[in-house]
C-alpha positions as MATLAB code, in Angstrom:
seq = 'MRNNFFIQLIIYAFVIAGLISVYMIYTIEIRRLSREKIILEDSLSLVSNKINEKFITVQQLTAEDRIVKYAIDSLKLEYNNDGVFEIAIDKNKADIIEKKVNSLYE';
ca = [
      60.911   -6.865  100.401;
      62.318   -5.301   97.274;
      61.906   -8.588   95.425;
      58.234   -8.758   96.464;
      57.644   -5.205   95.170;
      59.007   -6.093   91.691;
      56.841   -9.207   91.525;
      53.742   -7.151   92.372;
      54.778   -4.526   89.812;
      55.162   -7.186   87.109;
      51.790   -8.727   88.014;
      50.101   -5.307   87.874;
      51.792   -4.578   84.534;
      50.487   -7.885   83.089;
      47.000   -7.233   84.413;
      46.958   -3.696   82.969;
      48.396   -4.954   79.663;
      45.718   -7.661   79.558;
      42.928   -5.179   80.262;
      44.235   -2.805   77.590;
      44.452   -5.718   75.116;
      40.878   -6.785   75.852;
      39.716   -3.178   75.474;
      41.472   -2.795   72.117;
      40.127   -6.123   70.817;
      36.566   -5.141   71.732;
      37.024   -1.672   70.225;
      38.283   -3.131   66.941;
      35.424   -5.663   66.868;
      32.848   -2.925   67.521;
      34.242   -0.841   64.653;
      34.207   -3.864   62.318;
      30.615   -4.694   63.250;
      29.582   -1.059   62.798;
      31.055   -1.042   59.277;
      29.314   -4.336   58.488;
      26.027   -2.923   59.813;
      26.304    0.121   57.557;
      27.063   -2.074   54.526;
      24.108   -4.336   55.285;
      21.779   -1.356   55.780;
      22.843   -0.017   52.376;
      22.199   -3.422   50.806;
      18.802   -3.583   52.482;
      17.979   -0.120   51.195;
      18.887   -1.145   47.627;
      16.772   -4.296   47.817;
      13.879   -2.355   49.313;
      14.080    0.187   46.486;
      14.044   -2.607   43.888;
      10.988   -4.154   45.538;
       9.229   -0.786   45.527;
      10.080   -0.322   41.831;
       8.650   -3.760   41.019;
       5.530   -2.971   43.047;
       5.041    0.274   41.126;
       5.497   -1.597   37.838;
       2.867   -4.136   38.878;
       0.475   -1.344   39.807;
       1.015    0.318   36.442;
       0.491   -2.938   34.540;
      -2.678   -3.827   36.441;
      -4.236   -0.377   36.258;
      -7.832   -0.476   35.066;
      -7.302    2.302   32.515;
      -4.467    0.375   30.856;
      -6.396   -2.900   30.771;
      -9.546   -1.239   29.379;
      -7.525    0.575   26.709;
      -5.786   -2.662   25.724;
      -9.086   -4.561   25.590;
     -10.738   -1.902   23.438;
      -7.781   -1.289   21.081;
      -6.264   -4.733   20.657;
      -9.101   -7.145   21.363;
     -11.848   -4.944   19.904;
     -13.998   -5.321   23.002;
     -16.504   -2.752   24.157;
     -16.588   -1.107   27.545;
     -19.844   -1.591   29.460;
     -20.753    1.619   31.244;
     -24.099    0.249   32.391;
     -22.615   -2.090   34.971;
     -23.823   -5.660   35.347;
     -26.295   -6.980   32.815;
     -28.332  -10.144   32.780;
     -28.404  -12.926   30.235;
     -31.486  -15.133   30.045;
     -30.666  -18.851   29.756;
     -33.096  -21.731   29.822;
     -32.784  -23.751   33.074;
     -32.635  -27.063   31.165;
     -29.740  -25.816   29.021;
     -27.937  -24.568   32.132;
     -28.324  -27.998   33.770;
     -26.992  -29.739   30.646;
     -23.967  -27.410   30.543;
     -23.338  -27.943   34.261;
     -23.417  -31.750   33.830;
     -20.961  -31.553   30.911;
     -18.590  -29.361   32.863;
     -18.799  -31.615   35.929;
     -18.142  -34.694   33.815;
     -15.009  -33.086   32.399;
     -13.560  -32.542   35.885;
     -14.418  -35.968   37.304;
];
């Protein structure tokens, strides 16, 4: 009887030790994954900020005011405030130009 009690006590001790070990392993793994998640979120935030900076740069470079100023100052072009204007071209000349352009791309 006494021998049976010690065997049960040893079995219970191993089971409890195993459960505690499993609990500690999972706790350590959860902490490691939480740290990794925080590091990856910080990296994602940095990359997102860089993308936003590049987007802002693109918006600044493609702004109409900048392009118009560059065209007027550097290329000596004139800004058309009237909107769209028409150019009169003879239909025969337009057909000749169209045929030349088409022949270049064939």
